[in-house]
mmCIF file of the N, C-alpha and C atoms, coordinates in Angstrom:
data_MODEL
# 
_entry.id   MODEL 
# 
loop_
_atom_site.group_PDB 
_atom_site.id 
_atom_site.type_symbol 
_atom_site.label_atom_id 
_atom_site.label_alt_id 
_atom_site.label_comp_id 
_atom_site.label_asym_id 
_atom_site.label_entity_id 
_atom_site.label_seq_id 
_atom_site.pdbx_PDB_ins_code 
_atom_site.Cartn_x 
_atom_site.Cartn_y 
_atom_site.Cartn_z 
_atom_site.occupancy 
_atom_site.B_iso_or_equiv 
_atom_site.pdbx_formal_charge 
_atom_site.auth_seq_id 
_atom_site.auth_comp_id 
_atom_site.auth_asym_id 
_atom_site.auth_atom_id 
_atom_site.pdbx_PDB_model_num 
ATOM 1   N N  . ASP A 1 1  ? 0.851  -1.170  -0.004  1.00 0.00 ? 1  ASP A N  1 
ATOM 2   C CA . ASP A 1 1  ? 0.015  -0.010  -0.001  1.00 0.00 ? 1  ASP A CA 1 
ATOM 3   C C  . ASP A 1 1  ? 0.889  1.221   0.009   1.00 0.00 ? 1  ASP A C  1 
ATOM 4   N N  . LYS A 1 2  ? 0.881  1.998   -1.120  1.00 0.00 ? 2  LYS A N  1 
ATOM 5   C CA . LYS A 1 2  ? 1.748  3.194   -1.233  1.00 0.00 ? 2  LYS A CA 1 
ATOM 6   C C  . LYS A 1 2  ? 0.914  4.377   -1.665  1.00 0.00 ? 2  LYS A C  1 
ATOM 7   N N  . THR A 1 3  ? 1.408  5.583   -1.353  1.00 0.00 ? 3  THR A N  1 
ATOM 8   C CA . THR A 1 3  ? 0.812  6.829   -1.842  1.00 0.00 ? 3  THR A CA 1 
ATOM 9   C C  . THR A 1 3  ? 1.915  7.634   -2.510  1.00 0.00 ? 3  THR A C  1 
ATOM 10  N N  . TYR A 1 4  ? 1.629  8.168   -3.691  1.00 0.00 ? 4  TYR A N  1 
ATOM 11  C CA . TYR A 1 4  ? 2.573  8.963   -4.448  1.00 0.00 ? 4  TYR A CA 1 
ATOM 12  C C  . TYR A 1 4  ? 2.096  10.422  -4.472  1.00 0.00 ? 4  TYR A C  1 
ATOM 13  N N  . HIS A 1 5  ? 3.020  11.374  -4.372  1.00 0.00 ? 5  HIS A N  1 
ATOM 14  C CA . HIS A 1 5  ? 2.712  12.797  -4.422  1.00 0.00 ? 5  HIS A CA 1 
ATOM 15  C C  . HIS A 1 5  ? 3.679  13.474  -5.404  1.00 0.00 ? 5  HIS A C  1 
ATOM 16  N N  . GLY A 1 6  ? 3.189  14.534  -6.040  1.00 0.00 ? 6  GLY A N  1 
ATOM 17  C CA . GLY A 1 6  ? 4.023  15.254  -7.005  1.00 0.00 ? 6  GLY A CA 1 
ATOM 18  C C  . GLY A 1 6  ? 3.323  15.207  -8.365  1.00 0.00 ? 6  GLY A C  1 
ATOM 19  N N  . ASP A 1 7  ? 4.109  15.132  -9.455  1.00 0.00 ? 7  ASP A N  1 
ATOM 20  C CA . ASP A 1 7  ? 3.498  15.038  -10.786 1.00 0.00 ? 7  ASP A CA 1 
ATOM 21  C C  . ASP A 1 7  ? 2.580  13.852  -10.864 1.00 0.00 ? 7  ASP A C  1 
ATOM 22  N N  . LEU A 1 8  ? 2.944  12.762  -10.162 1.00 0.00 ? 8  LEU A N  1 
ATOM 23  C CA . LEU A 1 8  ? 2.094  11.591  -10.048 1.00 0.00 ? 8  LEU A CA 1 
ATOM 24  C C  . LEU A 1 8  ? 1.418  11.640  -8.699  1.00 0.00 ? 8  LEU A C  1 
ATOM 25  N N  . SER A 1 9  ? 0.106  11.797  -8.697  1.00 0.00 ? 9  SER A N  1 
ATOM 26  C CA . SER A 1 9  ? -0.695 11.755  -7.458  1.00 0.00 ? 9  SER A CA 1 
ATOM 27  C C  . SER A 1 9  ? -1.498 10.493  -7.536  1.00 0.00 ? 9  SER A C  1 
ATOM 28  N N  . ALA A 1 10 ? -1.120 9.475   -6.731  1.00 0.00 ? 10 ALA A N  1 
ATOM 29  C CA . ALA A 1 10 ? -1.721 8.163   -6.919  1.00 0.00 ? 10 ALA A CA 1 
ATOM 30  C C  . ALA A 1 10 ? -1.623 7.326   -5.635  1.00 0.00 ? 10 ALA A C  1 
ATOM 31  N N  . HIS A 1 11 ? -2.354 6.217   -5.707  1.00 0.00 ? 11 HIS A N  1 
ATOM 32  C CA . HIS A 1 11 ? -2.344 5.180   -4.674  1.00 0.00 ? 11 HIS A CA 1 
ATOM 33  C C  . HIS A 1 11 ? -2.046 3.876   -5.352  1.00 0.00 ? 11 HIS A C  1 
ATOM 34  N N  . SER A 1 12 ? -1.327 2.980   -4.675  1.00 0.00 ? 12 SER A N  1 
ATOM 35  C CA . SER A 1 12 ? -1.030 1.686   -5.275  1.00 0.00 ? 12 SER A CA 1 
ATOM 36  C C  . SER A 1 12 ? -1.133 0.576   -4.273  1.00 0.00 ? 12 SER A C  1 
ATOM 37  N N  . LEU A 1 13 ? -1.415 -0.597  -4.792  1.00 0.00 ? 13 LEU A N  1 
ATOM 38  C CA . LEU A 1 13 ? -1.443 -1.825  -4.017  1.00 0.00 ? 13 LEU A CA 1 
ATOM 39  C C  . LEU A 1 13 ? -0.567 -2.827  -4.762  1.00 0.00 ? 13 LEU A C  1 
ATOM 40  N N  . GLY A 1 14 ? 0.193  -3.631  -4.009  1.00 0.00 ? 14 GLY A N  1 
ATOM 41  C CA . GLY A 1 14 ? 1.074  -4.579  -4.645  1.00 0.00 ? 14 GLY A CA 1 
ATOM 42  C C  . GLY A 1 14 ? 1.101  -5.902  -3.929  1.00 0.00 ? 14 GLY A C  1 
ATOM 43  N N  . GLU A 1 15 ? 1.689  -6.872  -4.630  1.00 0.00 ? 15 GLU A N  1 
ATOM 44  C CA . GLU A 1 15 ? 1.906  -8.220  -4.089  1.00 0.00 ? 15 GLU A CA 1 
ATOM 45  C C  . GLU A 1 15 ? 3.367  -8.551  -4.298  1.00 0.00 ? 15 GLU A C  1 
ATOM 46  N N  . MET A 1 16 ? 4.051  -9.012  -3.264  1.00 0.00 ? 16 MET A N  1 
ATOM 47  C CA . MET A 1 16 ? 5.492  -9.256  -3.323  1.00 0.00 ? 16 MET A CA 1 
ATOM 48  C C  . MET A 1 16 ? 5.811  -10.657 -2.804  1.00 0.00 ? 16 MET A C  1 
ATOM 49  N N  . LEU A 1 17 ? 6.790  -11.290 -3.440  1.00 0.00 ? 17 LEU A N  1 
ATOM 50  C CA . LEU A 1 17 ? 7.395  -12.538 -2.977  1.00 0.00 ? 17 LEU A CA 1 
ATOM 51  C C  . LEU A 1 17 ? 8.876  -12.294 -2.792  1.00 0.00 ? 17 LEU A C  1 
ATOM 52  N N  . ALA A 1 18 ? 9.422  -12.746 -1.668  1.00 0.00 ? 18 ALA A N  1 
ATOM 53  C CA . ALA A 1 18 ? 10.852 -12.543 -1.402  1.00 0.00 ? 18 ALA A CA 1 
ATOM 54  C C  . ALA A 1 18 ? 11.457 -13.803 -0.781  1.00 0.00 ? 18 ALA A C  1 
ATOM 55  N N  . VAL A 1 19 ? 12.765 -13.943 -0.987  1.00 0.00 ? 19 VAL A N  1 
ATOM 56  C CA . VAL A 1 19 ? 13.492 -15.066 -0.388  1.00 0.00 ? 19 VAL A CA 1 
ATOM 57  C C  . VAL A 1 19 ? 14.881 -14.570 0.013   1.00 0.00 ? 19 VAL A C  1 
ATOM 58  N N  . GLY A 1 20 ? 15.333 -15.066 1.160   1.00 0.00 ? 20 GLY A N  1 
ATOM 59  C CA . GLY A 1 20 ? 16.699 -14.830 1.595   1.00 0.00 ? 20 GLY A CA 1 
ATOM 60  C C  . GLY A 1 20 ? 17.427 -16.151 1.539   1.00 0.00 ? 20 GLY A C  1 
ATOM 61  N N  . THR A 1 21 ? 18.738 -16.085 1.340   1.00 0.00 ? 21 THR A N  1 
ATOM 62  C CA . THR A 1 21 ? 19.524 -17.301 1.268   1.00 0.00 ? 21 THR A CA 1 
ATOM 63  C C  . THR A 1 21 ? 20.335 -17.508 2.542   1.00 0.00 ? 21 THR A C  1 
ATOM 64  N N  . GLU A 1 22 ? 21.028 -18.611 2.626   1.00 0.00 ? 22 GLU A N  1 
ATOM 65  C CA . GLU A 1 22 ? 21.890 -18.875 3.761   1.00 0.00 ? 22 GLU A CA 1 
ATOM 66  C C  . GLU A 1 22 ? 23.137 -17.981 3.759   1.00 0.00 ? 22 GLU A C  1 
ATOM 67  N N  . VAL A 1 23 ? 23.441 -17.379 2.628   1.00 0.00 ? 23 VAL A N  1 
ATOM 68  C CA . VAL A 1 23 ? 24.607 -16.485 2.518   1.00 0.00 ? 23 VAL A CA 1 
ATOM 69  C C  . VAL A 1 23 ? 24.146 -15.077 2.897   1.00 0.00 ? 23 VAL A C  1 
ATOM 70  N N  . GLU A 1 24 ? 24.813 -14.522 3.907   1.00 0.00 ? 24 GLU A N  1 
ATOM 71  C CA . GLU A 1 24 ? 24.442 -13.174 4.372   1.00 0.00 ? 24 GLU A CA 1 
ATOM 72  C C  . GLU A 1 24 ? 24.567 -12.163 3.245   1.00 0.00 ? 24 GLU A C  1 
ATOM 73  N N  . GLY A 1 25 ? 23.502 -11.361 3.089   1.00 0.00 ? 25 GLY A N  1 
ATOM 74  C CA . GLY A 1 25 ? 23.513 -10.314 2.055   1.00 0.00 ? 25 GLY A CA 1 
ATOM 75  C C  . GLY A 1 25 ? 23.041 -10.756 0.689   1.00 0.00 ? 25 GLY A C  1 
ATOM 76  N N  . SER A 1 26 ? 22.532 -11.998 0.575   1.00 0.00 ? 26 SER A N  1 
ATOM 77  C CA . SER A 1 26 ? 22.019 -12.468 -0.724  1.00 0.00 ? 26 SER A CA 1 
ATOM 78  C C  . SER A 1 26 ? 20.536 -12.792 -0.575  1.00 0.00 ? 26 SER A C  1 
ATOM 79  N N  . ALA A 1 27 ? 19.752 -12.238 -1.514  1.00 0.00 ? 27 ALA A N  1 
ATOM 80  C CA . ALA A 1 27 ? 18.290 -12.391 -1.472  1.00 0.00 ? 27 ALA A CA 1 
ATOM 81  C C  . ALA A 1 27 ? 17.707 -11.979 -2.815  1.00 0.00 ? 27 ALA A C  1 
ATOM 82  N N  . GLY A 1 28 ? 16.401 -12.217 -2.965  1.00 0.00 ? 28 GLY A N  1 
ATOM 83  C CA . GLY A 1 28 ? 15.717 -11.800 -4.207  1.00 0.00 ? 28 GLY A CA 1 
ATOM 84  C C  . GLY A 1 28 ? 14.260 -11.524 -3.915  1.00 0.00 ? 28 GLY A C  1 
ATOM 85  N N  . TYR A 1 29 ? 13.653 -10.685 -4.774  1.00 0.00 ? 29 TYR A N  1 
ATOM 86  C CA . TYR A 1 29 ? 12.227 -10.455 -4.676  1.00 0.00 ? 29 TYR A CA 1 
ATOM 87  C C  . TYR A 1 29 ? 11.642 -10.088 -6.027  1.00 0.00 ? 29 TYR A C  1 
ATOM 88  N N  . VAL A 1 30 ? 10.368 -10.373 -6.178  1.00 0.00 ? 30 VAL A N  1 
ATOM 89  C CA . VAL A 1 30 ? 9.578  -9.937  -7.320  1.00 0.00 ? 30 VAL A CA 1 
ATOM 90  C C  . VAL A 1 30 ? 8.281  -9.355  -6.804  1.00 0.00 ? 30 VAL A C  1 
ATOM 91  N N  . ALA A 1 31 ? 7.710  -8.404  -7.508  1.00 0.00 ? 31 ALA A N  1 
ATOM 92  C CA . ALA A 1 31 ? 6.453  -7.779  -7.078  1.00 0.00 ? 31 ALA A CA 1 
ATOM 93  C C  . ALA A 1 31 ? 5.708  -7.232  -8.282  1.00 0.00 ? 31 ALA A C  1 
ATOM 94  N N  . MET A 1 32 ? 4.383  -7.211  -8.172  1.00 0.00 ? 32 MET A N  1 
ATOM 95  C CA . MET A 1 32 ? 3.525  -6.545  -9.139  1.00 0.00 ? 32 MET A CA 1 
ATOM 96  C C  . MET A 1 32 ? 2.746  -5.477  -8.359  1.00 0.00 ? 32 MET A C  1 
ATOM 97  N N  . GLU A 1 33 ? 2.633  -4.279  -8.917  1.00 0.00 ? 33 GLU A N  1 
ATOM 98  C CA . GLU A 1 33 ? 2.021  -3.124  -8.213  1.00 0.00 ? 33 GLU A CA 1 
ATOM 99  C C  . GLU A 1 33 ? 1.112  -2.362  -9.171  1.00 0.00 ? 33 GLU A C  1 
ATOM 100 N N  . ARG A 1 34 ? -0.194 -2.282  -8.867  1.00 0.00 ? 34 ARG A N  1 
ATOM 101 C CA . ARG A 1 34 ? -1.120 -1.490  -9.667  1.00 0.00 ? 34 ARG A CA 1 
ATOM 102 C C  . ARG A 1 34 ? -1.183 -0.098  -9.081  1.00 0.00 ? 34 ARG A C  1 
ATOM 103 N N  . VAL A 1 35 ? -0.882 0.907   -9.901  1.00 0.00 ? 35 VAL A N  1 
ATOM 104 C CA . VAL A 1 35 ? -0.868 2.314   -9.522  1.00 0.00 ? 35 VAL A CA 1 
ATOM 105 C C  . VAL A 1 35 ? -2.093 2.983   -10.156 1.00 0.00 ? 35 VAL A C  1 
ATOM 106 N N  . THR A 1 36 ? -2.916 3.645   -9.352  1.00 0.00 ? 36 THR A N  1 
ATOM 107 C CA . THR A 1 36 ? -4.126 4.310   -9.837  1.00 0.00 ? 36 THR A CA 1 
ATOM 108 C C  . THR A 1 36 ? -4.110 5.748   -9.366  1.00 0.00 ? 36 THR A C  1 
ATOM 109 N N  . GLY A 1 37 ? -4.276 6.701   -10.309 1.00 0.00 ? 37 GLY A N  1 
ATOM 110 C CA . GLY A 1 37 ? -4.271 8.099   -9.928  1.00 0.00 ? 37 GLY A CA 1 
ATOM 111 C C  . GLY A 1 37 ? -4.213 9.042   -11.116 1.00 0.00 ? 37 GLY A C  1 
ATOM 112 N N  . THR A 1 38 ? -3.530 10.183  -10.908 1.00 0.00 ? 38 THR A N  1 
ATOM 113 C CA . THR A 1 38 ? -3.420 11.216  -11.933 1.00 0.00 ? 38 THR A CA 1 
ATOM 114 C C  . THR A 1 38 ? -1.963 11.534  -12.189 1.00 0.00 ? 38 THR A C  1 
ATOM 115 N N  . LEU A 1 39 ? -1.564 11.522  -13.463 1.00 0.00 ? 39 LEU A N  1 
ATOM 116 C CA . LEU A 1 39 ? -0.206 11.891  -13.881 1.00 0.00 ? 39 LEU A CA 1 
ATOM 117 C C  . LEU A 1 39 ? -0.294 13.007  -14.881 1.00 0.00 ? 39 LEU A C  1 
ATOM 118 N N  . LEU A 1 40 ? 0.204  14.172  -14.487 1.00 0.00 ? 40 LEU A N  1 
ATOM 119 C CA . LEU A 1 40 ? 0.200  15.341  -15.371 1.00 0.00 ? 40 LEU A CA 1 
ATOM 120 C C  . LEU A 1 40 ? -1.187 15.586  -15.979 1.00 0.00 ? 40 LEU A C  1 
ATOM 121 N N  . GLY A 1 41 ? -2.234 15.478  -15.150 1.00 0.00 ? 41 GLY A N  1 
ATOM 122 C CA . GLY A 1 41 ? -3.627 15.766  -15.560 1.00 0.00 ? 41 GLY A CA 1 
ATOM 123 C C  . GLY A 1 41 ? -4.340 14.600  -16.206 1.00 0.00 ? 41 GLY A C  1 
ATOM 124 N N  . ARG A 1 42 ? -3.684 13.478  -16.421 1.00 0.00 ? 42 ARG A N  1 
ATOM 125 C CA . ARG A 1 42 ? -4.331 12.323  -17.029 1.00 0.00 ? 42 ARG A CA 1 
ATOM 126 C C  . ARG A 1 42 ? -4.652 11.291  -15.950 1.00 0.00 ? 42 ARG A C  1 
ATOM 127 N N  . GLN A 1 43 ? -5.890 10.846  -15.896 1.00 0.00 ? 43 GLN A N  1 
ATOM 128 C CA . GLN A 1 43 ? -6.336 9.883   -14.901 1.00 0.00 ? 43 GLN A CA 1 
ATOM 129 C C  . GLN A 1 43 ? -6.314 8.473   -15.441 1.00 0.00 ? 43 GLN A C  1 
ATOM 130 N N  . GLY A 1 44 ? -5.968 7.533   -14.556 1.00 0.00 ? 44 GLY A N  1 
ATOM 131 C CA . GLY A 1 44 ? -5.974 6.126   -14.982 1.00 0.00 ? 44 GLY A CA 1 
ATOM 132 C C  . GLY A 1 44 ? -5.133 5.275   -14.074 1.00 0.00 ? 44 GLY A C  1 
ATOM 133 N N  . SER A 1 45 ? -4.708 4.145   -14.617 1.00 0.00 ? 45 SER A N  1 
ATOM 134 C CA . SER A 1 45 ? -3.868 3.224   -13.837 1.00 0.00 ? 45 SER A CA 1 
ATOM 135 C C  . SER A 1 45 ? -2.889 2.540   -14.768 1.00 0.00 ? 45 SER A C  1 
ATOM 136 N N  . PHE A 1 46 ? -1.839 1.960   -14.167 1.00 0.00 ? 46 PHE A N  1 
ATOM 137 C CA . PHE A 1 46 ? -0.846 1.151   -14.867 1.00 0.00 ? 46 PHE A CA 1 
ATOM 138 C C  . PHE A 1 46 ? -0.244 0.195   -13.847 1.00 0.00 ? 46 PHE A C  1 
ATOM 139 N N  . VAL A 1 47 ? 0.486  -0.798  -14.355 1.00 0.00 ? 47 VAL A N  1 
ATOM 140 C CA . VAL A 1 47 ? 1.090  -1.794  -13.491 1.00 0.00 ? 47 VAL A CA 1 
ATOM 141 C C  . VAL A 1 47 ? 2.617  -1.706  -13.551 1.00 0.00 ? 47 VAL A C  1 
ATOM 142 N N  . LEU A 1 48 ? 3.255  -1.747  -12.363 1.00 0.00 ? 48 LEU A N  1 
ATOM 143 C CA . LEU A 1 48 ? 4.713  -1.798  -12.278 1.00 0.00 ? 48 LEU A CA 1 
ATOM 144 C C  . LEU A 1 48 ? 5.161  -3.208  -11.895 1.00 0.00 ? 48 LEU A C  1 
ATOM 145 N N  . MET A 1 49 ? 6.235  -3.671  -12.538 1.00 0.00 ? 49 MET A N  1 
ATOM 146 C CA . MET A 1 49 ? 6.803  -4.979  -12.240 1.00 0.00 ? 49 MET A CA 1 
ATOM 147 C C  . MET A 1 49 ? 8.183  -4.741  -11.636 1.00 0.00 ? 49 MET A C  1 
ATOM 148 N N  . HIS A 1 50 ? 8.398  -5.239  -10.429 1.00 0.00 ? 50 HIS A N  1 
ATOM 149 C CA . HIS A 1 50 ? 9.666  -5.084  -9.703  1.00 0.00 ? 50 HIS A CA 1 
ATOM 150 C C  . HIS A 1 50 ? 10.436 -6.384  -9.727  1.00 0.00 ? 50 HIS A C  1 
ATOM 151 N N  . THR A 1 51 ? 11.743 -6.303  -9.946  1.00 0.00 ? 51 THR A N  1 
ATOM 152 C CA . THR A 1 51 ? 12.632 -7.452  -9.817  1.00 0.00 ? 51 THR A CA 1 
ATOM 153 C C  . THR A 1 51 ? 13.869 -6.981  -9.084  1.00 0.00 ? 51 THR A C  1 
ATOM 154 N N  . GLY A 1 52 ? 14.173 -7.589  -7.945  1.00 0.00 ? 52 GLY A N  1 
ATOM 155 C CA . GLY A 1 52 ? 15.321 -7.147  -7.163  1.00 0.00 ? 52 GLY A CA 1 
ATOM 156 C C  . GLY A 1 52 ? 16.154 -8.332  -6.712  1.00 0.00 ? 52 GLY A C  1 
ATOM 157 N N  . VAL A 1 53 ? 17.462 -8.141  -6.730  1.00 0.00 ? 53 VAL A N  1 
ATOM 158 C CA . VAL A 1 53 ? 18.380 -9.135  -6.192  1.00 0.00 ? 53 VAL A CA 1 
ATOM 159 C C  . VAL A 1 53 ? 19.433 -8.428  -5.353  1.00 0.00 ? 53 VAL A C  1 
ATOM 160 N N  . MET A 1 54 ? 19.901 -9.133  -4.321  1.00 0.00 ? 54 MET A N  1 
ATOM 161 C CA . MET A 1 54 ? 20.995 -8.674  -3.522  1.00 0.00 ? 54 MET A CA 1 
ATOM 162 C C  . MET A 1 54 ? 22.041 -9.791  -3.587  1.00 0.00 ? 54 MET A C  1 
ATOM 163 N N  . ASN A 1 55 ? 23.201 -9.489  -4.187  1.00 0.00 ? 55 ASN A N  1 
ATOM 164 C CA . ASN A 1 55 ? 24.243 -10.494 -4.381  1.00 0.00 ? 55 ASN A CA 1 
ATOM 165 C C  . ASN A 1 55 ? 25.376 -10.191 -3.416  1.00 0.00 ? 55 ASN A C  1 
ATOM 166 N N  . ARG A 1 56 ? 25.358 -10.867 -2.233  1.00 0.00 ? 56 ARG A N  1 
ATOM 167 C CA . ARG A 1 56 ? 26.369 -10.681 -1.214  1.00 0.00 ? 56 ARG A CA 1 
ATOM 168 C C  . ARG A 1 56 ? 26.563 -9.193  -0.881  1.00 0.00 ? 56 ARG A C  1 
ATOM 169 N N  . GLY A 1 57 ? 25.435 -8.498  -0.740  1.00 0.00 ? 57 GLY A N  1 
ATOM 170 C CA . GLY A 1 57 ? 25.449 -7.095  -0.339  1.00 0.00 ? 57 GLY A CA 1 
ATOM 171 C C  . GLY A 1 57 ? 25.379 -6.099  -1.467  1.00 0.00 ? 57 GLY A C  1 
ATOM 172 N N  . THR A 1 58 ? 25.506 -6.567  -2.721  1.00 0.00 ? 58 THR A N  1 
ATOM 173 C CA . THR A 1 58 ? 25.417 -5.658  -3.868  1.00 0.00 ? 58 THR A CA 1 
ATOM 174 C C  . THR A 1 58 ? 24.001 -5.711  -4.438  1.00 0.00 ? 58 THR A C  1 
ATOM 175 N N  . PRO A 1 59 ? 23.230 -4.591  -4.349  1.00 0.00 ? 59 PRO A N  1 
ATOM 176 C CA . PRO A 1 59 ? 21.857 -4.629  -4.789  1.00 0.00 ? 59 PRO A CA 1 
ATOM 177 C C  . PRO A 1 59 ? 21.704 -4.331  -6.291  1.00 0.00 ? 59 PRO A C  1 
ATOM 178 N N  . HIS A 1 60 ? 20.650 -4.862  -6.894  1.00 0.00 ? 60 HIS A N  1 
ATOM 179 C CA . HIS A 1 60 ? 20.273 -4.526  -8.252  1.00 0.00 ? 60 HIS A CA 1 
ATOM 180 C C  . HIS A 1 60 ? 18.737 -4.564  -8.299  1.00 0.00 ? 60 HIS A C  1 
ATOM 181 N N  . LEU A 1 61 ? 18.138 -3.451  -8.706  1.00 0.00 ? 61 LEU A N  1 
ATOM 182 C CA . LEU A 1 61 ? 16.691 -3.338  -8.750  1.00 0.00 ? 61 LEU A CA 1 
ATOM 183 C C  . LEU A 1 61 ? 16.249 -2.851  -10.128 1.00 0.00 ? 61 LEU A C  1 
ATOM 184 N N  . THR A 1 62 ? 15.233 -3.500  -10.672 1.00 0.00 ? 62 THR A N  1 
ATOM 185 C CA . THR A 1 62 ? 14.625 -3.095  -11.919 1.00 0.00 ? 62 THR A CA 1 
ATOM 186 C C  . THR A 1 62 ? 13.137 -2.936  -11.674 1.00 0.00 ? 62 THR A C  1 
ATOM 187 N N  . VAL A 1 63 ? 12.602 -1.770  -12.089 1.00 0.00 ? 63 VAL A N  1 
ATOM 188 C CA . VAL A 1 63 ? 11.167 -1.520  -12.023 1.00 0.00 ? 63 VAL A CA 1 
ATOM 189 C C  . VAL A 1 63 ? 10.723 -1.080  -13.415 1.00 0.00 ? 63 VAL A C  1 
ATOM 190 N N  . GLN A 1 64 ? 9.769  -1.825  -13.996 1.00 0.00 ? 64 GLN A N  1 
ATOM 191 C CA . GLN A 1 64 ? 9.319  -1.569  -15.351 1.00 0.00 ? 64 GLN A CA 1 
ATOM 192 C C  . GLN A 1 64 ? 7.812  -1.386  -15.368 1.00 0.00 ? 64 GLN A C  1 
ATOM 193 N N  . VAL A 1 65 ? 7.309  -0.559  -16.277 1.00 0.00 ? 65 VAL A N  1 
ATOM 194 C CA . VAL A 1 65 ? 5.866  -0.468  -16.525 1.00 0.00 ? 65 VAL A CA 1 
ATOM 195 C C  . VAL A 1 65 ? 5.505  -1.641  -17.426 1.00 0.00 ? 65 VAL A C  1 
ATOM 196 N N  . VAL A 1 66 ? 4.538  -2.413  -17.033 1.00 0.00 ? 66 VAL A N  1 
ATOM 197 C CA . VAL A 1 66 ? 4.092  -3.553  -17.841 1.00 0.00 ? 66 VAL A CA 1 
ATOM 198 C C  . VAL A 1 66 ? 3.455  -3.002  -19.120 1.00 0.00 ? 66 VAL A C  1 
ATOM 199 N N  . PRO A 1 67 ? 3.927  -3.417  -20.301 1.00 0.00 ? 67 PRO A N  1 
ATOM 200 C CA . PRO A 1 67 ? 3.408  -2.898  -21.557 1.00 0.00 ? 67 PRO A CA 1 
ATOM 201 C C  . PRO A 1 67 ? 1.899  -3.050  -21.651 1.00 0.00 ? 67 PRO A C  1 
ATOM 202 N N  . ASP A 1 68 ? 1.219  -2.037  -22.144 1.00 0.00 ? 68 ASP A N  1 
ATOM 203 C CA . ASP A 1 68 ? -0.241 -2.023  -22.376 1.00 0.00 ? 68 ASP A CA 1 
ATOM 204 C C  . ASP A 1 68 ? -1.050 -2.167  -21.115 1.00 0.00 ? 68 ASP A C  1 
ATOM 205 N N  . SER A 1 69 ? -0.454 -1.888  -19.936 1.00 0.00 ? 69 SER A N  1 
ATOM 206 C CA . SER A 1 69 ? -1.217 -1.999  -18.675 1.00 0.00 ? 69 SER A CA 1 
ATOM 207 C C  . SER A 1 69 ? -1.893 -0.686  -18.324 1.00 0.00 ? 69 SER A C  1 
ATOM 208 N N  . GLY A 1 70 ? -1.662 0.384   -19.092 1.00 0.00 ? 70 GLY A N  1 
ATOM 209 C CA . GLY A 1 70 ? -2.253 1.674   -18.767 1.00 0.00 ? 70 GLY A CA 1 
ATOM 210 C C  . GLY A 1 70 ? -3.511 1.950   -19.512 1.00 0.00 ? 70 GLY A C  1 
# 
C-alpha cells in the first residue's frame, strides 16, 4: 500500500514474494504493483513490475511499466 505525491498523485497496491539465502547479504524479490491516480492531468492506472536481487550485499533493482497495462 503506497501513496505517491508530485507530478504523479496516486495510490497503489502490490503483491510481493521474497526469499533470503543462507549467505548473508544475498536475497531476491519480485512484485507486481497497480498504480491508480493522476499523472500530469491524465487519470488512470498502470502496473509496475519489480525485480530485485542482492548479491552478497550488492543490490540490483529493476522496475518496469508492464506494456499495455495503462
